[in-house]
VMD Tcl script that builds the backbone (N, CA, C; Angstrom):
set m [mol new atoms 375]
animate dup $m
set s [atomselect $m all]
$s set {name element resname resid chain x y z} {
  {N N UNK 1 A -51.789 -135.954 -105.161}
  {CA C UNK 1 A -52.377 -134.694 -105.520}
  {C C UNK 1 A -52.117 -133.635 -104.547}
  {N N UNK 2 A -51.835 -132.402 -104.986}
  {CA C UNK 2 A -51.585 -131.316 -104.081}
  {C C UNK 2 A -52.865 -130.760 -103.527}
  {N N UNK 3 A -52.868 -130.522 -102.240}
  {CA C UNK 3 A -54.050 -129.951 -101.585}
  {C C UNK 3 A -54.369 -128.543 -102.043}
  {N N UNK 4 A -55.656 -128.209 -102.158}
  {CA C UNK 4 A -56.078 -126.850 -102.451}
  {C C UNK 4 A -55.738 -125.930 -101.320}
  {N N UNK 5 A -55.259 -124.762 -101.585}
  {CA C UNK 5 A -54.879 -123.788 -100.581}
  {C C UNK 5 A -55.808 -122.605 -100.582}
  {N N UNK 6 A -55.745 -121.847 -99.480}
  {CA C UNK 6 A -56.485 -120.590 -99.469}
  {C C UNK 6 A -55.929 -119.665 -100.501}
  {N N UNK 7 A -56.783 -118.803 -101.076}
  {CA C UNK 7 A -56.370 -117.987 -102.189}
  {C C UNK 7 A -55.289 -117.009 -101.736}
  {N N UNK 8 A -55.280 -116.617 -100.475}
  {CA C UNK 8 A -54.168 -115.746 -99.936}
  {C C UNK 8 A -52.849 -116.443 -100.038}
  {N N UNK 9 A -52.858 -117.737 -99.860}
  {CA C UNK 9 A -51.612 -118.523 -99.895}
  {C C UNK 9 A -51.075 -118.508 -101.317}
  {N N UNK 10 A -51.927 -118.604 -102.329}
  {CA C UNK 10 A -51.481 -118.514 -103.692}
  {C C UNK 10 A -50.950 -117.144 -104.026}
  {N N UNK 11 A -51.586 -116.088 -103.459}
  {CA C UNK 11 A -51.029 -114.764 -103.653}
  {C C UNK 11 A -49.630 -114.621 -103.036}
  {N N UNK 12 A -49.442 -115.238 -101.835}
  {CA C UNK 12 A -48.183 -115.171 -101.172}
  {C C UNK 12 A -47.048 -115.840 -101.994}
  {N N UNK 13 A -47.282 -117.032 -102.462}
  {CA C UNK 13 A -46.247 -117.679 -103.288}
  {C C UNK 13 A -46.119 -117.031 -104.643}
  {N N UNK 14 A -47.230 -116.554 -105.149}
  {CA C UNK 14 A -47.216 -115.879 -106.506}
  {C C UNK 14 A -46.358 -114.621 -106.490}
  {N N UNK 15 A -46.487 -113.866 -105.342}
  {CA C UNK 15 A -45.699 -112.667 -105.186}
  {C C UNK 15 A -44.201 -113.006 -105.256}
  {N N UNK 16 A -43.856 -114.060 -104.598}
  {CA C UNK 16 A -42.440 -114.494 -104.568}
  {C C UNK 16 A -41.953 -114.982 -105.919}
  {N N UNK 17 A -42.714 -115.873 -106.559}
  {CA C UNK 17 A -42.260 -116.423 -107.833}
  {C C UNK 17 A -42.237 -115.330 -108.941}
  {N N UNK 18 A -43.117 -114.363 -108.859}
  {CA C UNK 18 A -43.108 -113.274 -109.805}
  {C C UNK 18 A -41.853 -112.452 -109.622}
  {N N UNK 19 A -41.450 -112.184 -108.420}
  {CA C UNK 19 A -40.226 -111.408 -108.201}
  {C C UNK 19 A -39.017 -112.196 -108.685}
  {N N UNK 20 A -38.978 -113.500 -108.421}
  {CA C UNK 20 A -37.864 -114.268 -108.942}
  {C C UNK 20 A -37.851 -114.299 -110.448}
  {N N UNK 21 A -38.994 -114.386 -111.097}
  {CA C UNK 21 A -39.090 -114.328 -112.531}
  {C C UNK 21 A -38.446 -113.018 -113.018}
  {N N UNK 22 A -38.788 -111.876 -112.376}
  {CA C UNK 22 A -38.200 -110.619 -112.797}
  {C C UNK 22 A -36.695 -110.584 -112.533}
  {N N UNK 23 A -36.264 -110.996 -111.378}
  {CA C UNK 23 A -34.863 -110.963 -111.070}
  {C C UNK 23 A -34.023 -111.855 -111.936}
  {N N UNK 24 A -34.575 -113.046 -112.369}
  {CA C UNK 24 A -33.851 -113.902 -113.263}
  {C C UNK 24 A -33.594 -113.264 -114.595}
  {N N UNK 25 A -34.376 -112.270 -114.960}
  {CA C UNK 25 A -34.165 -111.531 -116.254}
  {C C UNK 25 A -33.302 -110.338 -116.071}
  {N N UNK 26 A -33.503 -109.619 -114.985}
  {CA C UNK 26 A -32.773 -108.310 -114.837}
  {C C UNK 26 A -31.315 -108.568 -114.470}
  {N N UNK 27 A -30.942 -109.710 -113.958}
  {CA C UNK 27 A -29.535 -109.919 -113.671}
  {C C UNK 27 A -28.657 -109.975 -114.962}
  {N N UNK 28 A -29.276 -110.224 -116.060}
  {CA C UNK 28 A -28.553 -110.226 -117.340}
  {C C UNK 28 A -28.566 -108.864 -118.004}
  {N N UNK 29 A -29.172 -107.893 -117.380}
  {CA C UNK 29 A -29.203 -106.566 -117.951}
  {C C UNK 29 A -28.099 -105.631 -117.407}
  {N N UNK 30 A -27.665 -105.882 -116.216}
  {CA C UNK 30 A -26.646 -105.048 -115.598}
  {C C UNK 30 A -26.029 -105.770 -114.425}
  {N N UNK 31 A -24.818 -105.296 -114.073}
  {CA C UNK 31 A -24.209 -105.782 -112.825}
  {C C UNK 31 A -24.201 -104.721 -111.728}
  {N N UNK 32 A -24.753 -103.544 -112.123}
  {CA C UNK 32 A -24.817 -102.434 -111.149}
  {C C UNK 32 A -25.981 -102.654 -110.217}
  {N N UNK 33 A -25.609 -102.728 -108.916}
  {CA C UNK 33 A -26.661 -103.109 -107.902}
  {C C UNK 33 A -27.762 -102.061 -107.830}
  {N N UNK 34 A -27.439 -100.813 -107.911}
  {CA C UNK 34 A -28.513 -99.766 -107.845}
  {C C UNK 34 A -29.443 -99.928 -109.075}
  {N N UNK 35 A -28.905 -100.187 -110.256}
  {CA C UNK 35 A -29.745 -100.361 -111.417}
  {C C UNK 35 A -30.569 -101.612 -111.300}
  {N N UNK 36 A -29.936 -102.704 -110.772}
  {CA C UNK 36 A -30.725 -103.935 -110.551}
  {C C UNK 36 A -31.938 -103.662 -109.671}
  {N N UNK 37 A -31.697 -102.944 -108.598}
  {CA C UNK 37 A -32.760 -102.622 -107.638}
  {C C UNK 37 A -33.858 -101.813 -108.376}
  {N N UNK 38 A -33.434 -100.774 -109.079}
  {CA C UNK 38 A -34.402 -99.934 -109.799}
  {C C UNK 38 A -35.219 -100.707 -110.831}
  {N N UNK 39 A -34.601 -101.588 -111.500}
  {CA C UNK 39 A -35.246 -102.463 -112.518}
  {C C UNK 39 A -36.291 -103.322 -111.784}
  {N N UNK 40 A -35.865 -103.958 -110.689}
  {CA C UNK 40 A -36.788 -104.834 -109.984}
  {C C UNK 40 A -38.008 -104.036 -109.461}
  {N N UNK 41 A -37.763 -102.831 -108.901}
  {CA C UNK 41 A -38.851 -102.008 -108.397}
  {C C UNK 41 A -39.771 -101.618 -109.545}
  {N N UNK 42 A -39.211 -101.342 -110.714}
  {CA C UNK 42 A -39.941 -100.902 -111.896}
  {C C UNK 42 A -40.970 -101.991 -112.318}
  {N N UNK 43 A -40.483 -103.284 -112.297}
  {CA C UNK 43 A -41.333 -104.386 -112.733}
  {C C UNK 43 A -42.165 -105.050 -111.684}
  {N N UNK 44 A -41.769 -104.915 -110.414}
  {CA C UNK 44 A -42.464 -105.571 -109.287}
  {C C UNK 44 A -43.164 -104.498 -108.500}
  {N N UNK 45 A -44.263 -104.045 -108.953}
  {CA C UNK 45 A -45.105 -103.093 -108.292}
  {C C UNK 45 A -46.556 -103.271 -108.750}
  {N N UNK 46 A -47.443 -102.748 -107.979}
  {CA C UNK 46 A -48.904 -103.025 -108.275}
  {C C UNK 46 A -49.304 -102.473 -109.627}
  {N N UNK 47 A -48.874 -101.271 -110.022}
  {CA C UNK 47 A -49.237 -100.698 -111.307}
  {C C UNK 47 A -48.739 -101.562 -112.445}
  {N N UNK 48 A -47.488 -101.920 -112.446}
  {CA C UNK 48 A -46.922 -102.716 -113.527}
  {C C UNK 48 A -47.624 -104.095 -113.620}
  {N N UNK 49 A -47.829 -104.702 -112.451}
  {CA C UNK 49 A -48.462 -106.024 -112.404}
  {C C UNK 49 A -49.911 -105.945 -112.879}
  {N N UNK 50 A -50.610 -104.874 -112.571}
  {CA C UNK 50 A -51.980 -104.688 -113.095}
  {C C UNK 50 A -51.987 -104.554 -114.578}
  {N N UNK 51 A -51.063 -103.751 -115.118}
  {CA C UNK 51 A -50.956 -103.594 -116.596}
  {C C UNK 51 A -50.596 -104.949 -117.221}
  {N N UNK 52 A -49.722 -105.687 -116.621}
  {CA C UNK 52 A -49.316 -106.985 -117.171}
  {C C UNK 52 A -50.483 -107.964 -117.149}
  {N N UNK 53 A -51.236 -107.951 -116.099}
  {CA C UNK 53 A -52.417 -108.821 -116.031}
  {C C UNK 53 A -53.383 -108.534 -117.202}
  {N N UNK 54 A -53.590 -107.254 -117.457}
  {CA C UNK 54 A -54.466 -106.900 -118.584}
  {C C UNK 54 A -53.954 -107.394 -119.916}
  {N N UNK 55 A -52.639 -107.333 -120.096}
  {CA C UNK 55 A -52.022 -107.834 -121.342}
  {C C UNK 55 A -52.094 -109.335 -121.484}
  {N N UNK 56 A -51.941 -110.084 -120.376}
  {CA C UNK 56 A -52.022 -111.558 -120.531}
  {C C UNK 56 A -53.442 -112.135 -120.427}
  {N N UNK 57 A -54.332 -111.317 -120.065}
  {CA C UNK 57 A -55.744 -111.810 -119.867}
  {C C UNK 57 A -56.267 -112.630 -121.069}
  {N N UNK 58 A -56.018 -112.243 -122.316}
  {CA C UNK 58 A -56.496 -113.028 -123.452}
  {C C UNK 58 A -55.842 -114.404 -123.527}
  {N N UNK 59 A -54.688 -114.564 -122.841}
  {CA C UNK 59 A -53.990 -115.846 -122.852}
  {C C UNK 59 A -54.395 -116.790 -121.711}
  {N N UNK 60 A -55.190 -116.305 -120.805}
  {CA C UNK 60 A -55.560 -117.109 -119.639}
  {C C UNK 60 A -56.716 -118.002 -119.946}
  {N N UNK 61 A -56.735 -119.170 -119.296}
  {CA C UNK 61 A -57.828 -120.087 -119.402}
  {C C UNK 61 A -59.039 -119.545 -118.654}
  {N N UNK 62 A -60.223 -120.140 -118.921}
  {CA C UNK 62 A -61.426 -119.681 -118.222}
  {C C UNK 62 A -61.281 -119.864 -116.679}
  {N N UNK 63 A -60.638 -120.958 -116.300}
  {CA C UNK 63 A -60.443 -121.165 -114.851}
  {C C UNK 63 A -59.445 -120.149 -114.246}
  {N N UNK 64 A -58.420 -119.779 -115.026}
  {CA C UNK 64 A -57.504 -118.759 -114.544}
  {C C UNK 64 A -58.138 -117.365 -114.463}
  {N N UNK 65 A -58.994 -117.058 -115.355}
  {CA C UNK 65 A -59.769 -115.788 -115.332}
  {C C UNK 65 A -60.683 -115.772 -114.087}
  {N N UNK 66 A -61.321 -116.904 -113.830}
  {CA C UNK 66 A -62.159 -117.004 -112.664}
  {C C UNK 66 A -61.360 -116.910 -111.378}
  {N N UNK 67 A -60.175 -117.486 -111.327}
  {CA C UNK 67 A -59.282 -117.381 -110.219}
  {C C UNK 67 A -58.853 -115.930 -109.960}
  {N N UNK 68 A -58.519 -115.248 -111.031}
  {CA C UNK 68 A -58.185 -113.832 -110.980}
  {C C UNK 68 A -59.306 -113.002 -110.463}
  {N N UNK 69 A -60.545 -113.288 -110.896}
  {CA C UNK 69 A -61.735 -112.604 -110.438}
  {C C UNK 69 A -61.887 -112.810 -108.971}
  {N N UNK 70 A -61.786 -114.037 -108.526}
  {CA C UNK 70 A -61.916 -114.321 -107.039}
  {C C UNK 70 A -60.807 -113.583 -106.268}
  {N N UNK 71 A -59.622 -113.549 -106.799}
  {CA C UNK 71 A -58.518 -112.869 -106.118}
  {C C UNK 71 A -58.760 -111.375 -105.890}
  {N N UNK 72 A -59.458 -110.772 -106.883}
  {CA C UNK 72 A -59.746 -109.320 -106.710}
  {C C UNK 72 A -60.646 -109.030 -105.510}
  {N N UNK 73 A -61.312 -110.048 -105.006}
  {CA C UNK 73 A -62.226 -109.879 -103.854}
  {C C UNK 73 A -61.566 -110.148 -102.537}
  {N N UNK 74 A -60.258 -110.507 -102.531}
  {CA C UNK 74 A -59.598 -110.737 -101.242}
  {C C UNK 74 A -59.559 -109.388 -100.458}
  {N N UNK 75 A -59.941 -109.418 -99.217}
  {CA C UNK 75 A -59.850 -108.208 -98.378}
  {C C UNK 75 A -58.364 -107.818 -98.227}
  {N N UNK 76 A -58.069 -106.494 -98.338}
  {CA C UNK 76 A -56.706 -106.066 -98.187}
  {C C UNK 76 A -56.563 -105.281 -96.874}
  {N N UNK 77 A -55.364 -105.217 -96.461}
  {CA C UNK 77 A -55.006 -104.439 -95.204}
  {C C UNK 77 A -55.269 -102.972 -95.406}
  {N N UNK 78 A -55.810 -102.337 -94.382}
  {CA C UNK 78 A -56.050 -100.868 -94.469}
  {C C UNK 78 A -54.730 -100.124 -94.402}
  {N N UNK 79 A -53.643 -100.833 -94.129}
  {CA C UNK 79 A -52.343 -100.149 -94.047}
  {C C UNK 79 A -51.741 -99.939 -95.364}
  {N N UNK 80 A -52.327 -100.443 -96.448}
  {CA C UNK 80 A -51.845 -100.250 -97.805}
  {C C UNK 80 A -51.821 -98.786 -98.154}
  {N N UNK 81 A -50.703 -98.335 -98.760}
  {CA C UNK 81 A -50.644 -96.952 -99.175}
  {C C UNK 81 A -50.993 -96.739 -100.620}
  {N N UNK 82 A -51.420 -97.792 -101.239}
  {CA C UNK 82 A -51.769 -97.687 -102.688}
  {C C UNK 82 A -53.243 -97.930 -102.832}
  {N N UNK 83 A -53.727 -97.557 -103.930}
  {CA C UNK 83 A -55.131 -97.756 -104.314}
  {C C UNK 83 A -55.540 -99.268 -104.165}
  {N N UNK 84 A -56.631 -99.478 -103.461}
  {CA C UNK 84 A -57.051 -100.845 -103.153}
  {C C UNK 84 A -57.405 -101.607 -104.480}
  {N N UNK 85 A -58.052 -100.959 -105.481}
  {CA C UNK 85 A -58.373 -101.615 -106.681}
  {C C UNK 85 A -57.073 -102.023 -107.416}
  {N N UNK 86 A -56.094 -101.159 -107.437}
  {CA C UNK 86 A -54.805 -101.461 -108.072}
  {C C UNK 86 A -54.156 -102.615 -107.370}
  {N N UNK 87 A -54.168 -102.608 -106.067}
  {CA C UNK 87 A -53.548 -103.701 -105.282}
  {C C UNK 87 A -54.282 -104.985 -105.532}
  {N N UNK 88 A -55.589 -105.009 -105.579}
  {CA C UNK 88 A -56.399 -106.184 -105.845}
  {C C UNK 88 A -56.093 -106.786 -107.200}
  {N N UNK 89 A -55.968 -105.957 -108.186}
  {CA C UNK 89 A -55.656 -106.398 -109.562}
  {C C UNK 89 A -54.286 -107.041 -109.617}
  {N N UNK 90 A -53.327 -106.406 -108.969}
  {CA C UNK 90 A -51.958 -106.956 -108.923}
  {C C UNK 90 A -51.954 -108.304 -108.189}
  {N N UNK 91 A -52.703 -108.420 -107.143}
  {CA C UNK 91 A -52.866 -109.617 -106.415}
  {C C UNK 91 A -53.400 -110.704 -107.284}
  {N N UNK 92 A -54.289 -110.334 -108.136}
  {CA C UNK 92 A -54.907 -111.301 -109.087}
  {C C UNK 92 A -53.838 -112.010 -109.915}
  {N N UNK 93 A -52.886 -111.226 -110.435}
  {CA C UNK 93 A -51.794 -111.841 -111.210}
  {C C UNK 93 A -50.962 -112.745 -110.322}
  {N N UNK 94 A -50.714 -112.370 -109.100}
  {CA C UNK 94 A -49.908 -113.183 -108.167}
  {C C UNK 94 A -50.613 -114.494 -107.884}
  {N N UNK 95 A -51.970 -114.425 -107.732}
  {CA C UNK 95 A -52.713 -115.634 -107.427}
  {C C UNK 95 A -52.659 -116.625 -108.622}
  {N N UNK 96 A -52.838 -116.103 -109.807}
  {CA C UNK 96 A -52.785 -116.979 -111.015}
  {C C UNK 96 A -51.394 -117.641 -111.120}
  {N N UNK 97 A -50.364 -116.817 -110.903}
  {CA C UNK 97 A -49.027 -117.356 -110.982}
  {C C UNK 97 A -48.773 -118.395 -109.838}
  {N N UNK 98 A -49.161 -118.001 -108.675}
  {CA C UNK 98 A -48.959 -118.903 -107.506}
  {C C UNK 98 A -49.718 -120.193 -107.652}
  {N N UNK 99 A -50.954 -120.130 -108.120}
  {CA C UNK 99 A -51.756 -121.325 -108.286}
  {C C UNK 99 A -51.052 -122.286 -109.244}
  {N N UNK 100 A -50.673 -121.722 -110.404}
  {CA C UNK 100 A -49.993 -122.575 -111.371}
  {C C UNK 100 A -48.604 -123.035 -110.978}
  {N N UNK 101 A -47.920 -122.259 -110.186}
  {CA C UNK 101 A -46.584 -122.688 -109.670}
  {C C UNK 101 A -46.778 -123.910 -108.802}
  {N N UNK 102 A -47.852 -123.917 -107.982}
  {CA C UNK 102 A -48.103 -125.038 -107.051}
  {C C UNK 102 A -48.649 -126.269 -107.813}
  {N N UNK 103 A -49.626 -126.010 -108.663}
  {CA C UNK 103 A -50.449 -127.118 -109.245}
  {C C UNK 103 A -50.050 -127.525 -110.691}
  {N N UNK 104 A -49.397 -126.626 -111.413}
  {CA C UNK 104 A -49.151 -126.930 -112.837}
  {C C UNK 104 A -47.920 -126.142 -113.300}
  {N N UNK 105 A -46.695 -126.650 -112.976}
  {CA C UNK 105 A -45.463 -125.968 -113.290}
  {C C UNK 105 A -45.358 -125.715 -114.795}
  {N N UNK 106 A -45.810 -126.634 -115.613}
  {CA C UNK 106 A -45.745 -126.472 -117.070}
  {C C UNK 106 A -46.531 -125.229 -117.519}
  {N N UNK 107 A -47.744 -125.069 -116.955}
  {CA C UNK 107 A -48.509 -123.860 -117.284}
  {C C UNK 107 A -47.872 -122.607 -116.717}
  {N N UNK 108 A -47.335 -122.691 -115.495}
  {CA C UNK 108 A -46.544 -121.570 -114.909}
  {C C UNK 108 A -45.454 -121.130 -115.889}
  {N N UNK 109 A -44.733 -122.104 -116.374}
  {CA C UNK 109 A -43.626 -121.766 -117.335}
  {C C UNK 109 A -44.168 -121.143 -118.620}
  {N N UNK 110 A -45.290 -121.623 -119.105}
  {CA C UNK 110 A -45.959 -121.020 -120.300}
  {C C UNK 110 A -46.293 -119.552 -120.001}
  {N N UNK 111 A -46.873 -119.307 -118.860}
  {CA C UNK 111 A -47.224 -117.890 -118.504}
  {C C UNK 111 A -46.008 -117.031 -118.385}
  {N N UNK 112 A -44.896 -117.550 -117.862}
  {CA C UNK 112 A -43.637 -116.826 -117.786}
  {C C UNK 112 A -43.169 -116.495 -119.196}
  {N N UNK 113 A -43.224 -117.389 -120.102}
  {CA C UNK 113 A -42.813 -117.127 -121.509}
  {C C UNK 113 A -43.677 -116.064 -122.082}
  {N N UNK 114 A -44.972 -116.097 -121.841}
  {CA C UNK 114 A -45.909 -115.077 -122.394}
  {C C UNK 114 A -45.516 -113.754 -121.798}
  {N N UNK 115 A -45.308 -113.682 -120.471}
  {CA C UNK 115 A -45.007 -112.396 -119.849}
  {C C UNK 115 A -43.639 -111.881 -120.362}
  {N N UNK 116 A -42.704 -112.782 -120.527}
  {CA C UNK 116 A -41.362 -112.394 -121.000}
  {C C UNK 116 A -41.453 -111.687 -122.346}
  {N N UNK 117 A -42.294 -112.148 -123.238}
  {CA C UNK 117 A -42.463 -111.566 -124.568}
  {C C UNK 117 A -43.180 -110.232 -124.467}
  {N N UNK 118 A -44.050 -110.049 -123.469}
  {CA C UNK 118 A -44.794 -108.838 -123.381}
  {C C UNK 118 A -44.056 -107.683 -122.671}
  {N N UNK 119 A -43.064 -108.042 -121.855}
  {CA C UNK 119 A -42.369 -107.060 -121.105}
  {C C UNK 119 A -41.196 -106.456 -121.873}
  {N N UNK 120 A -41.112 -105.129 -121.907}
  {CA C UNK 120 A -39.926 -104.459 -122.510}
  {C C UNK 120 A -38.891 -104.374 -121.450}
  {N N UNK 121 A -37.943 -105.235 -121.448}
  {CA C UNK 121 A -36.891 -105.312 -120.440}
  {C C UNK 121 A -35.875 -104.176 -120.618}
  {N N UNK 122 A -35.821 -103.527 -121.711}
  {CA C UNK 122 A -34.829 -102.523 -121.994}
  {C C UNK 122 A -35.261 -101.112 -121.650}
  {N N UNK 123 A -35.717 -100.906 -120.382}
  {CA C UNK 123 A -36.143 -99.582 -119.935}
  {C C UNK 123 A -34.931 -98.782 -119.435}
  {N N UNK 124 A -34.974 -97.519 -119.647}
  {CA C UNK 124 A -33.925 -96.651 -119.136}
  {C C UNK 124 A -34.381 -96.056 -117.810}
  {N N UNK 125 A -33.702 -96.488 -116.756}
  {CA C UNK 125 A -34.054 -95.974 -115.441}
  {C C UNK 125 A -32.838 -95.274 -114.825}
}
mol reanalyze $m
mol bondsrecalc $m
mol representation Tube
mol addrep $m
């Protein structure tokens, strides 16, 4: 059995796997590096992740909702240039993804499929 980690560790890995999730989809949209970067930045930011969390909330289990709630209470660095509440909400998504990536890959894949359906990948940037 995998050891329980600190919630900040789940946010750390969740941040990474979320970005890979986005990059795995955007590479099929263009081969232009500037557009790839712009697409990644569009989908990997606190505002977008907060909005995405709100959309997937009805699909989360009770324990995932509780995990997201706990993640919102993680102290953030004062060096952040964004709204703390926005950053905390985005971190909640990362924690849910990171937790499932470590402990339940099948559920992580389910969440990726849910997010994939909710995201409009055809944005004009």
